[in-house]
Structures are given as C-alpha cells and as structure tokens.
N, C-alpha and C positions, 0 to 999 in steps of 0.2 A: 499620356496624359501629364505624369508627374513630372517632366521635364519641362512641362511649361510653367508651371505653379511660381516660379521665381522669376518669368518674364516680366519685363518692363513693358507697359502700354504707352505708347507715345503719339500724344494727338498732335495734329498739324502746327500747334504753338507751345508746345513742351510736353514733358511727361504728366501723365493721370494718377498712375500708380503702378501697383504691380498684379498679375492675375492670384487670385487667393482660390479660386474653384470653378467650377463650369455647371451650367445645367443643360441636362441631355433631354432628349424627348425618348421616355421610355417605350414609345410603339414603334417609333423608325430607328431607332438607335443612331442620333446624328447629336451631334451638340448644337445647340441652339444660341446660347448664350455664355460669354464670359464673365464671372463675377471678380471685380475690381476692388481691390484696397486702396481707396485714393489718399491715404495718408494725411500727414498735417495740412495740408493745402485745403482740404474739404472736410476736415476733423473726422478723418477715418472714416468717411461715410463709403459705403460698397454699394457700387453701381453697376448694371449690367451692361455689357458691349455686345451688340450682334457681331458675329462673323461678316456679316454683308460689310463692316465698317473697314475689317481687316485689310490691309494692304500685304504686300510680299513682305513676310517675316525675314529679321536679321538675324538668323542662326548662331552667327558668330559672336555676335553683341547681345542676344539673348533680347531683343525688342521684337515688340508687335507692334508696326504702325497702323495707326487707323486715321481714317479720313474724316475727322471729326475734331472739333475745337474743346480746350477746355472749359469755356464759357458755356456750349451746348451742353455738356455733361452737368455742370453747376446747375442749371436749369430744367434739368431732364425729371420727368414723373419720379416721384419717390416710389420706390419699391423696397420692400422689408426683405430682404434674401434670406432671412433665417427662417423664412414662411414659405407654403406653395405660391407659387407664380400663379396666377389666374388668367386665363384667357384675356378676360378686360384688361388686365396688366398690361400683358402684351401688347393689345390694341394700341393701346395710349402710349407705349415706349416705341413700336413702330411707326405709330402715327406723328409723334413728336419729330423724330429723325427723317421721316419723309419715305420710308421704306416700305416695299409690298409684304404681303404675308406670304409666309412660308408654305403654310397649310391650302389643303384645297386642290393641290394640284396633284399631277399624276407622278412627278418627280421627288427626291429628297428634298428639293428645295423649289417649291412650287411646281412649275412645269421644267425646271431644271435640275441639274444634278448638284450645282454648288453655289456658295453664296455670291459667288463672283458673277453669275449669269443673272441672279437678282439685281446685283448693281447695277447691270447695264440697263436696267429698267429706270433708274434713277437718272433722270436725263439732266438735274443741275445738281451742285453740291448742296447736300441737306440743311437746311436752314431751321435753328430753334425756333420752336413755336408753332411749327407745323404739326396739327392734330389729326389731319386725313389721312391714313395711308394711301399709296398710289391706285391701288385696287378699289378705292372706295367700298369696300364692305361693311355694313350697318353694324352698330351693336346688337342689333335686334335679331340677328339672323342665328339659325339654330347652331351653325358652329361655334358662334362667339359663346354659346352657352355650355359647350361642353366642357366636361370636368378636366382640368389642367393635368398633362401627362410630362412635366418638367421634374427633372428628378435631380439631385446634387451628386455628382461624381464620387465627392469623397464621402456622402452616405453609403455608397453599394460597396465600397473598399472593406474587405473582411467577412462579407457575405457568404455563407456556407453554400459550396455547389452540390446538389442532390442529382446524382443520377437516376435513372430508372430502378435500380435494384442496390440503392444505398449512398453514404457521402463519398465525395471523392476530393474534398477539399476546399479552399476558401477563395475569394477573388481577390487578387494581388496588384490587379492593374487593369489599364485598358489602354487599345493601342487604337491611335485615332489616324485616319488618312486625312492629310494636310490640305488636299485640294475640296474635298467635301466635306469635310469635319464630320464624318460617319465612324463611328466606333465601329471598326471592322473585325477586331477580337476582343475577348477577355481573355486576361492572363491569370490564368488557374494555380495557386501553389498547391501542390498534392503532398507535403511533406510529411504529412501526418500519416500518410496511406503509404509512399513511396519516397524515399528519402531524397530530397535535394533536388526533386522533379517538377519543372514548370510546364505546362501545356497550354495549348491556344484554343480557345472555343469560340465557333461564330453564334454571335446574337441570334443569329434566326432559327438556331436550335435550340432556344430556351423554351419551355412550356410555359413556364409562370414565374414570377418573381413575387416572393411576401415581403411587401415592405414591413410589415407588422411582425414577421417571424425572422426578418434577416435572412432569407435563403432566396437562391435561385435553382430552378428544378430545370433540368435540360432533357433533351430526349435522347439520350445517348448512356449505354452501359458502361460500368466501372472497367471493365475488361479494356473496352474500346478506347477510352481515354488513357488506361494505364499503357496501353501500346501506341499512343501518339507520338509523334515526332517531338522531342523535347525543343522547349525554346529556349534560347539563349539571349537575354537582354542586351547582353553586351554586343552581340554580333546583328548586322544589318539584316531585317527580314527582307527576303527578296521574294521573287515571284517564285523560283525554284523551292523552297520552303512552303510557301501557300499552297502550291499545285500539290507537294506531298502530304499536307495535312486534309487538304480536299479528298486526295484521293483514299487516304487511308478510311477516313469516315465513307465512302463511295458517295460523295456529295459531288455538284457542280460547283466551281467556282464562280463569284460574282462579277468578276472583272470583264469587260469587253473584249476582243481579241487582240486588238494593238494596244490595249490601255497600258501603261506603265507608273502606276501612282507610288508616290514613296510614302514614307510613315515617319511619325513622331513616336518612338519608341520608349516605352516606360522603363524607367530604372527602379520602382518602389520594389 
C-alpha cells in the first residue's frame, strides 16, 4: 500500500495530483477509494477516486491513469476526507460519475470480483453531473442508511495486534492485490517480541478491530504467529510463500485453482 502513496493520478487531460491515502471497507477488507491530493490546481483539495476509474497502472513511471477528466473532478461532490464517509456521500459520488454500487452483491465488487468488472457495466464514458448510479437504488433503501464502514489505511498503521493469549506486534503495512484491490495480508512487525521478525496475517483471521483503542484482535495464538514463515518486503511475494503461510496456520487459501494474482508490496 505504501508503495502507491507517491503515485501520480493522471486524468485523460492531465495530472490530477498524487495518492495521499486510501479508504478501505472494514467488513470486506477491500480498498474502495484513493484519497488524492490535487495540489495547487485545485487549492490542495483532497478528492476521492474509485478504483473503478483506474486504468492499467504504469509501475515504472509510478502513475495511475484514470478514465475521468480534471473538469469532472473539479465539479465532483465535495467530501471531507478527514471525516467518516457516509453511504449517502458514496451514493452522491458514484452517482455523479455514473458508476454502479459495489455493495449488495455476492462478490467483492457487486456481483464481480474486481472494479474492472463494474466498469464493464458503464456503457459510455462517465459524464459530469450524472446523479443516479446505474443500478438505480434509491436513497431511502435500508442499505443506504447503514453505518459507514470505510476506514483510512493510514489510520490502522501502528495498531497493536493482540493474539488470543497476548500481544504479538503492531500493523506495519498492508498488501493489496492489484486486480481486485483486496487487502490480502496485514504486515505485522513483531520486533518488540521477536527481533526483526515480520509476518503476514490474513484479515479473515481478525476477530475484532477496536478503532477507539487502536487494537486488532486476531484468532491466533502467539506461538503460532512466532513460528509463521517470515516476510521479506524486499522479495516478491509468490504463491509458494502464500501456500506456506496458509499451511502453517492450517487454513485454506483464498485463491482459485488457476488464479495467479500479483501484489503491490508494502515497503513501510
């Protein structure tokens, strides 16, 4: 995740700014929005960009191209990125760009697994000023009144990790799958307990996150975490290491039989 924080966001008609933070869904553990600092051209306003808008990244140039214009961003609904994002704010944002809702389906993104599957539902280029999302859900439905579950990725860094039998470390970073934008692993720094040891924990193994107490409780014992395969942020995270991690904890992997996703690896 931290690798992306300096990436430029390039609209179809010029640079929008750079990535400042991300909002993730704390139920599905998927990044739903990039928080972009627009710099001087928009008075340093921070705006949200959905991964639905992101085209194929330019990793070498550290650029994330997006299929929207600067003018669309300038006229987009204002959202205070320092406060929780409500479902109504999301409705306004997605409706403005003409994107479908990501919630309500059985997949990570509607009925699909990736933002690109939702973009396929947009039959024409998003037009500034469109206010109704493509699936036409009204603001009065029960889903729209649900409490927001969007959290800042920056906020969770440093949170203490608690096993079932005691503390084991703190959140050092997040590993994000580039196709689905799912947070596949939490990078845990255990140096206070075991010198220089980084390990990976899967969000599905979390029992509870206390945002008030800055803690993440996991359904694992300390000894199991201590004996987990170490993580090297300078090395590529391949499927073999993933299999070793899941085998160590006696869990089944998330991947499909022939799926080979790549990862954006945290250096934090």
